[in-house]
C-alpha positions as a printed Julia matrix, in Angstrom:
380×3 Matrix{Float64}:
 374.38  226.07  103.36
 371.34  225.47  105.57
 368.71  227.88  106.83
 369.41  226.57  110.33
 372.32  229.02  110.42
 370.69  232.24  109.19
 367.5   234.17  108.53
 367.73  236.93  105.94
 365.32  239.77  105.29
 365.67  242.8   103.01
 363.58  245.96  103.11
 364.16  249.43  101.67
 367.8   248.7   100.92
 368.52  247.37  104.42
 369.47  243.69  104.69
 369.16  242.01  108.1
 371.05  238.76  108.62
 370.12  236.93  111.8
 372.35  234.19  113.21
 369.78  231.54  113.96
 371.17  228.7   116.11
 370.29  229.85  119.64
 370.24  226.28  120.93
 373.91  225.93  119.88
 374.92  229.46  120.96
 375.31  230.33  117.27
 378.54  228.35  116.95
 380.34  228.3   113.62
 381.31  225.35  111.43
 382.49  225.13  107.8
 378.93  225.36  106.47
 378.4   228.55  108.5
 381.47  230.21  107.01
 380.57  229.24  103.45
 376.96  230.34  103.96
 377.97  233.74  105.32
 380.29  234.35  102.38
 377.65  233.3    99.86
 375.01  235.59  101.33
 377.25  238.67  101.61
 378.63  238.21   98.1
 375.11  237.84   96.69
 373.93  241.0    98.47
 376.95  242.92   97.21
 376.51  241.6    93.69
 372.89  242.76   93.54
 373.81  246.42   94.1
 370.45  247.04   95.77
 371.56  246.65   99.38
 372.8   249.86  101.03
 373.6   248.53  104.49
 373.71  245.13  106.22
 372.8   244.53  109.87
 374.05  241.31  111.48
 372.51  240.24  114.78
 371.64  236.95  116.44
 369.09  235.0   118.39
 369.32  233.54  121.87
 371.45  234.35  124.89
 374.73  234.94  123.07
 375.78  236.49  119.77
 378.18  233.63  119.03
 380.33  231.21  121.0
 382.75  230.98  118.06
 384.01  227.84  116.37
 381.99  224.7   117.01
 384.17  222.41  119.16
 383.0   219.45  117.08
 385.04  220.91  114.23
 388.22  220.51  116.28
 387.5   216.8   116.65
 388.06  216.32  112.9
 390.43  219.22  112.29
 393.4   216.93  111.68
 391.78  215.81  108.42
 391.33  219.28  106.94
 394.28  221.02  108.61
 397.07  218.46  108.42
 400.62  219.74  109.03
 402.59  216.48  108.82
 404.41  217.32  105.59
 405.33  220.38  103.49
 402.61  219.49  100.98
 400.03  219.12  103.73
 401.12  222.44  105.23
 400.64  224.15  101.88
 397.12  222.73  101.78
 396.59  223.98  105.34
 397.5   227.5   104.22
 394.98  227.41  101.37
 392.23  226.04  103.61
 392.85  228.69  106.26
 392.91  231.46  103.62
 389.5   230.23  102.49
 388.11  230.62  106.0
 389.66  234.09  106.32
 387.93  235.09  103.1
 384.56  234.28  104.65
 385.0   237.28  106.98
 386.96  239.4   104.49
 383.8   239.68  102.37
 382.32  241.9   105.09
 385.29  244.25  104.81
 385.25  244.22  101.0
 381.49  244.67  100.49
 380.5   247.99   98.94
 377.96  248.62  101.7
 378.64  249.18  105.44
 377.98  246.35  107.88
 376.59  246.93  111.39
 377.14  244.19  113.97
 374.65  244.11  116.86
 376.0   241.99  119.72
 374.06  240.64  122.69
 375.6   238.38  125.3
 378.88  236.68  124.49
 380.92  237.47  121.39
 383.61  234.83  121.65
 386.44  233.6   119.42
 385.17  233.47  115.83
 382.27  235.69  116.86
 384.78  238.45  117.56
 386.56  237.74  114.24
 383.21  238.42  112.57
 382.43  241.52  114.64
 385.73  243.29  113.99
 385.38  242.69  110.23
 382.24  244.85  110.33
 382.18  248.64  110.03
 380.18  249.46  113.16
 379.54  247.53  116.37
 376.87  248.11  119.0
 376.0   245.87  121.93
 373.76  245.23  124.93
 374.8   246.06  128.47
 375.32  242.37  129.24
 377.56  241.78  126.22
 381.17  240.71  126.53
 383.99  240.13  124.06
 386.59  237.41  124.39
 389.45  235.86  122.44
 389.3   232.27  123.62
 391.99  230.78  121.41
 394.95  230.84  123.81
 392.66  229.11  126.31
 392.6   226.08  124.01
 396.26  226.3   122.98
 396.1   228.03  119.61
 396.48  231.45  118.0
 393.4   233.33  116.74
 393.76  233.16  112.97
 390.74  234.58  111.14
 391.59  238.28  111.23
 390.93  239.47  114.76
 394.63  239.87  115.66
 395.1   241.98  112.54
 391.96  244.12  112.86
 391.42  244.51  116.62
 394.61  246.53  117.33
 393.45  249.04  114.69
 390.15  249.51  116.53
 391.25  249.66  120.16
 394.53  250.44  122.0
 397.16  247.84  121.13
 397.82  247.05  124.77
 394.16  246.2   125.38
 394.08  243.98  122.29
 397.26  242.2   123.36
 395.96  241.55  126.85
 392.78  240.07  125.4
 394.81  237.83  123.07
 397.33  236.69  125.68
 394.95  236.07  128.6
 391.59  235.16  126.97
 389.92  237.4   129.57
 386.61  239.07  128.83
 386.11  242.68  127.79
 382.84  243.98  129.23
 380.37  246.13  127.32
 381.3   249.15  129.44
 385.0   248.65  128.76
 384.33  247.97  125.06
 382.58  251.34  124.83
 385.39  253.08  126.7
 388.13  251.74  124.38
 386.11  252.29  121.2
 385.28  248.73  120.2
 381.55  249.54  120.18
 379.73  252.77  119.34
 376.85  252.34  121.78
 375.65  250.13  124.65
 371.91  249.44  124.84
 369.89  248.12  127.79
 368.51  244.98  126.11
 368.21  243.06  122.84
 365.07  244.91  121.69
 366.67  248.3   122.22
 369.77  247.0   120.46
 367.78  246.01  117.37
 365.97  249.34  117.27
 369.22  251.28  117.55
 370.99  249.2   114.89
 368.09  249.7   112.49
 368.0   253.44  113.16
 371.67  253.69  112.23
 371.03  251.5   109.19
 368.15  253.7   108.01
 370.33  256.77  108.36
 373.04  255.15  106.22
 370.51  253.88  103.65
 369.13  257.4   103.18
 372.49  258.64  101.89
 373.97  258.28   98.41
 375.12  254.64   98.17
 377.97  255.8    95.93
 379.17  258.3    98.54
 378.89  255.73  101.32
 380.75  253.07   99.32
 383.43  255.63   98.44
 383.81  256.59  102.1
 384.24  252.94  103.09
 386.79  252.4   100.33
 388.79  255.46  101.37
 388.8   254.58  105.08
 389.75  250.97  104.46
 392.66  252.06  102.28
 393.82  254.63  104.84
 393.67  252.01  107.59
 396.18  249.86  105.75
 398.43  252.57  104.19
 400.33  255.7   105.13
 398.92  259.23  104.96
 400.69  260.26  101.74
 399.56  257.11   99.89
 396.05  257.5   101.25
 395.77  261.1   100.08
 396.94  260.11   96.61
 394.4   257.28   96.64
 391.7   259.74   97.74
 392.43  262.07   94.84
 392.13  259.21   92.37
 389.03  257.8    94.05
 387.2   261.13   94.17
 388.01  261.89   90.55
 386.52  258.51   89.64
 383.28  258.62   91.62
 382.39  262.31   92.11
 378.75  262.51   91.0
 377.15  265.91   90.5
 373.73  264.26   90.11
 373.92  262.86   93.66
 375.18  266.19   94.92
 372.26  268.04   93.3
 369.71  265.53   94.57
 371.06  265.73   98.13
 370.82  269.52   98.08
 367.36  269.45   96.49
 366.12  267.03   99.14
 367.52  269.19  101.92
 365.94  272.36  100.5
 362.56  270.68   99.96
 362.74  268.9   103.35
 362.23  265.52  101.76
 364.26  262.33  101.6
 366.61  262.46   98.61
 366.27  259.7    96.04
 369.53  258.14   94.93
 370.16  255.54   92.25
 371.27  252.13   93.51
 374.73  250.84   92.75
 374.92  248.68   89.62
 375.03  244.89   89.94
 378.51  243.42   89.83
 379.3   241.56   86.59
 380.02  237.85   86.71
 383.34  237.52   84.88
 384.81  234.13   84.07
 386.54  232.43   81.19
 384.55  230.06   79.03
 384.69  226.57   80.49
 386.43  227.79   83.65
 384.86  226.74   86.92
 384.13  229.87   88.98
 385.9   230.25   92.29
 383.3   231.87   94.5
 380.34  229.86   95.8
 377.69  232.05   94.19
 379.13  231.36   90.78
 379.85  227.75   91.67
 376.21  227.16   92.57
 375.21  228.32   89.11
 377.92  226.51   87.2
 375.31  224.22   85.67
 373.87  227.16   83.76
 376.16  228.17   80.93
 375.82  231.78   79.81
 373.75  232.09   76.67
 375.79  233.58   73.83
 374.95  234.56   70.3
 377.31  234.89   67.4
 377.01  235.57   63.69
 379.08  233.52   61.29
 378.59  234.1    57.56
 375.34  235.88   58.34
 373.92  232.94   60.3
 373.0   233.47   63.95
 373.86  230.58   66.25
 372.89  230.13   69.89
 374.55  227.92   72.43
 372.32  225.64   74.44
 371.27  226.88   77.85
 371.02  224.48   80.78
 368.89  225.51   83.76
 368.26  224.07   87.21
 367.27  225.32   90.65
 370.98  226.0    91.2
 370.9   228.62   88.43
 370.92  232.3    89.47
 367.45  233.79   89.77
 368.47  236.52   87.31
 369.26  233.95   84.61
 365.97  232.13   85.18
 363.91  235.31   84.92
 365.73  236.5    81.79
 364.77  233.33   79.9
 361.13  233.33   78.79
 360.9   229.53   79.0
 362.57  229.26   82.41
 360.57  232.19   83.8
 357.31  230.58   82.67
 358.23  227.39   84.55
 359.12  229.23   87.73
 355.95  231.35   87.55
 353.87  228.23   86.92
 354.84  226.72   90.26
 355.31  229.98   92.24
 352.87  232.54   90.76
 353.98  236.14   91.12
 357.55  235.36   92.13
 359.11  237.49   89.39
 357.4   240.61   90.78
 358.03  239.82   94.45
 359.66  242.9    96.09
 362.71  240.98   97.36
 363.45  238.98   94.22
 365.2   241.89   92.52
 367.77  241.93   95.3
 368.38  238.18   95.06
 369.14  237.9    91.36
 372.68  236.72   92.05
 371.51  233.9    94.35
 370.5   230.45   93.19
 366.8   229.6    93.39
 367.67  227.01   96.06
 369.28  229.68   98.24
 366.37  232.08   97.79
 363.95  229.34   98.86
 365.78  228.98  102.17
 365.32  232.62  103.08
 361.98  233.45  101.45
 359.8   232.61  104.48
 357.82  229.86  102.73
 357.43  231.66   99.4
 358.93  228.64   97.59
 357.98  225.26   99.04
 360.19  222.19   98.73
 357.53  220.56   96.55
 357.49  223.56   94.21
 361.28  223.56   94.11
 361.37  219.9    93.05
 358.76  220.45   90.34
 360.59  223.52   89.02
 363.85  221.58   88.88
 362.26  218.72   86.95
 360.62  221.06   84.43
 363.78  223.1    83.97
 365.86  220.02   83.27
 363.27  218.92   80.73
 364.15  222.02   78.69
 367.54  220.51   77.8
């Protein structure tokens, strides 16, 4: 993943992910998809993020798949034999998963669209919880225009957001849906006059969400996602089970106390997600894969003797692992003083140090990164 695709900032539980290739109309290629998945999974794993806002730079939100990808698509998506077609299915499922993470994240995702939201851009937008746009925005499924079927989730999600006939016309004709029409059919919640107003509005909605119990918000998202994909009777049964599992009287009391005292209630963040994998098994998601070089430290007692397995650290190790080891933390602090107490580090504990460096606005220089890596490897 490269920081040419994204800029990430986190403040007060609100993460803001900015698509950052205005010169290329924020087109998407395999590195974009993998990068998006890695970031969203890391934010979800941390438990600290309460809402994510996705917006972009430049004239258009996204022009969709980079056409250069199609020039080499026969290599990755070969259909000349049954075995190749099976591989095609797995590769396509991997791309689908890069947008599914938005749907599966515990926090809501707000998509702020300016200009064109085309092809893969619309796949991304409809995987989010809430969409808002500028008055000059438009939405378009371009795939039939180039002789293929949209295949990353938009045909499955769009008809559940807007009238089926409107979705079908968009898919069959590749014609544009204007901002005004998108508001009328329910694709977007609001239309703003310009990009600045769009950002302000998206952040206002995000702050409102972030002020609520993150457990209640995550539960609401879980319930609505289940109901979207199941019948009423199943959904009500699911709701009874869900509510019995997550009903929190402490959050209820705090919300009421805050309302009575006319202050913002203070809710506990969601817990970090555990990293579960079998010993020696290579993890499947990219966050775990990036830290595969760091084996989890374990202790055991055999015949009263404590034994420790050897830890191996590098700049691809998760920040949390580095800061939990006294030796590794000392090395990181040596080259980047104060990093362990930086306000955003706590929310990036699931990311590798390399990934954090890309989004930390110069906090970790390339020179410091190289020195840290060398010193960490010398620990072995």
